[in-house]
N, C-alpha and C positions, 0 to 999 in steps of 0.2 A: 498621684492625683492632687490638684491643688485644693487647699482647705476653703471652705466658704468663708467669705470675708464677714466680720462682725458689723463693719461700718462701711457704708457706700459714700464716698465723697463726690459731689456733683458740681462742676464748674461750667456755668454757661458762658458763652463768649461771643463777641461780634467785633472784628476788626481790632482787636486788643493786642496783637503781637507788636513789641516784645514783652509788654507787661504781663501777658498771659504766661509766658516763660517763667517770669519771676513767682507767679502763683503756684504754677505746677511744682517748681522747685521746693517751695515752702511746704508742699504736701509730701512729696517724695522724701523730704528730709524730716519727717516726723519720727519721734522716738517710738511711737506705738506703731506696729507695722501690719495688725490685722485688718487692713482696709483695702478696698478697690477704689481706684480713681477713674471717674466718668467725665469725660469733656464733651460738651454738646456745642458744636459750632453753628450758631444761628446765622447762617447765611453770610459769612465773612468774605471778603474780597481782597484780603491783604496776604494771601498765601498762607493763612493759618492752617488750613488742612495739610499742606506739604509739611509744614513744621511739625504737626503732631504725629505724622506717620514716623518720624524718626525715633520717636519714644519706644516703639515696639510694644512689647508685652508690659511695659511700666504703666500704661493707662489703656482704657477703653475709649474709643473716639466714635462719636456719632455726629452726623450733620443733618440739618433740615433747612428748607427755604427760609428766609426771613419771616419769623413769626413772632418775634418778641421773647424777652427774658423769661416770662411766666412759662410760655411753651416750652422753652429750652430746658427749664429746670424739670418740668413735668415729664419730659422725654427721657431725661437722665434718671428719674425716679423709676419709671416704668422699665428701665433696662437695669435697674439696680438689683442686687442679690443680698445686701445687708440687713440687718435688723434694724440698725441705726442709720439715720441720714444726717449728713453734714454738708452744708452748702458753702461754697466759697465764690464770692465774685471775682471775676478775672482781673480786677484791679486792686485787690486786697491781697494780704499776706498772713500767713499763721506763724507763731512762734513754734518752736520745735517741739514742745510738749502739749500743744493744744489737744490733740486728739487723746493722748494718754490720760490727761487731767479729766476730760469730759466722759471717757469711757469708765474710769474709775467711778466717777460721781453717779452715772446712771446704773452701773451694775451694783453698787452699794445701797441704792435706793429704789427697789422695785416699784414704788409707787410714782417714781419720776417718769414722766413721758417726754419732757422737753427741758433743756436747760440752755443758757447762753453764757458767755464770758464776758469780761470787761473788755474794752479796747483802748489802743492808742491812736489817736487821730493824727494824721499827717495831712497837711495842706500845702501844696506847692513845694514839697519836699521838707517842710518844717513842722515840727510837732506843735499842736494847738490844744488847748484845754476846752472840752465840751462844756456848753452853758448849762447852768443849773437844770433847765427844763429837760435837757437831754439825759440826766441821770436816770440809770436804769433800776426800777424796783425789782423786787423778787417775790415770787408767790403768786398772789391774786393781783394781776397787773391791768386787769381789763378797764377799770375806770380811768387810770392814769394813761392807758394807751389810746383813748378815744380822741384826744386832742392831736397828737402826733405819733409816729411810729417809734416805739422804744425797744424794738427788737431787731437786730441786725442779722440778716441771713448769714453773713460769714462767721457770726459768733454761735451760731445754734447748732445744737445736735438735738434730734427728735427721733422718736420711733417711727418706723415706717407705718405701723398700725394707726398711730394717731394722724399722720399726714393723709393717709387715705380715707380716715373716717371723717375729717372735715372737707375733703374734696379736693386737696391739692391747691394750687396757685390758679387763680381766675385768669385765664388767657385773654379775657377782653379788656384787661387793664394793661395799658402801655407803661404806666408808671404807677407806684403805690400799690403794686400787686402785693408786695409784702405787708404792708399795713392793712390790707384787706384780709390776708391769710392769718396775721397774728390776732386780729380781732376775733375771728372764728374759732381760733385755738383757745385764746385766753378767757373766753366767755365762760368756760366751764372746766378749764385745765390749768393748774398753776404753772407758771413759767419760772423756773429757778435760776438764780443769778449765781455763777462763780466769780468772785470779786477779782480775780487774777487776770490781768490784761494780756490775752493770749492771741489777739488779732491786730494787726497794723491795718487801719482802715485809711487807704489813700484816697485823697479828693483833690479837687481844684482843676483837674485836667478838662480839657475842652469837650470831650466825649463823655463826660460823667452823666448818667442817665438822669439823675434828679435835677441836673442843670439844663439838659436838653429839652425839657418841656416846662412851660410856664404854668403857674397856678395849680400847683399840686392839690390844693384843697378841692379842686373841681373833681378829682378822682377820689378824695377822701370822703366827700359827700355821698357819692355812689355807693361806697362801701358801708357807710353808716345807714343809709337807707335800705341796703341789703340785709343788715342786722335787724332793723326794725320789721322789715317785711317777712323775716325768717322766723317770727313768733317769739321774740323777747318779751319778757313780762316782768313786773315788779320794778324795783329800783334800777335795774340794769337797762330796762327799756327807757324809763325816765332819763337816766343819765345820757343815753345815747340820743334821745330826741333834743335833749338840751343842747348837746354839742352840735348836732345837725343844724339845728336853727341857728346857733351862733355862727356856724361856718357859712351857712347860706346867706345870712344877713350881710356878712362881709363881702361875699362873692357879688350879692346883688348891688350894694353900695358901690363897689368898684366899677361894676358894669355901667351904672347910671352915671358915674362920674365921667366915664369915657363916652357917653352919649349912646350906649348900646342898650335901648329899653328892651328890645326882643330877647336879648341874651339875659337881661336882669329878670324878666318874666319866666324865662325858661328855668332859671335858679330857683325862683319862688315856687314853680310847679313841683319842684322835688318834695315840698313839704305838704303837699296836698295828696291824700286827706289825713294822714295819721299825725301831723304835728300838733294837733290840740287833743289828742287822746292820750292822756297821761294815765298810766296804771296805778291806781291808789294801794294796790297791794305792796307789802314791803319786799 
């Protein structure tokens, strides 16, 4: 009888063969072996399903009609059996000891519910250095995460319990679904950083999700408004309202420069009514 895996690895994909093959091989080559690999095909039309069947029992394969990366990850989690979840985007790669290091970290710290590793960034096949604003903090990262996403799905390991408690990925987000989730996580849960770069984050290709949709802050303001409406109080509410107001101002200004007054008014309506209601409590 096959042992229950401690870790469930979830890879969502859409028309990413052969990059997906590289991602899968980086999982199968892990030094830690107590995992199951789940690949969710989000409506690919490039023969992904036929390729995946060749892996046999080395992975579990599920498919769905095109519903987006958030829905694909959520499906993978619903099918998962592990206590820990590790996500890998189909255009990224793991170093061989990635799972080994993170499992050891989580097992040695019972209080830890989520951690991430550092990354090596690759753009158009060449290594690049992240900008200062992309540096990952450790522990209480909520305030730092309001402006931009500082947690990479491919670098994360988290408990299934935490994922389910915060509600998983919001499937109404076509992009920035990770930003939205990490805000809901980090508002009351420390996100620990393992400083070892154990992920190769590949970018620059034409189908990179964050490049396929303009104006990512349009989705970030939705996530911020969700946080405010969810009952934030004290300084966390005030930080969130301040960031929300700044992002809305930038979006509104850009819309008016392009002569899109109706769009500008739509952005401004995001602030109504809570923008002026700052919480005086610490």
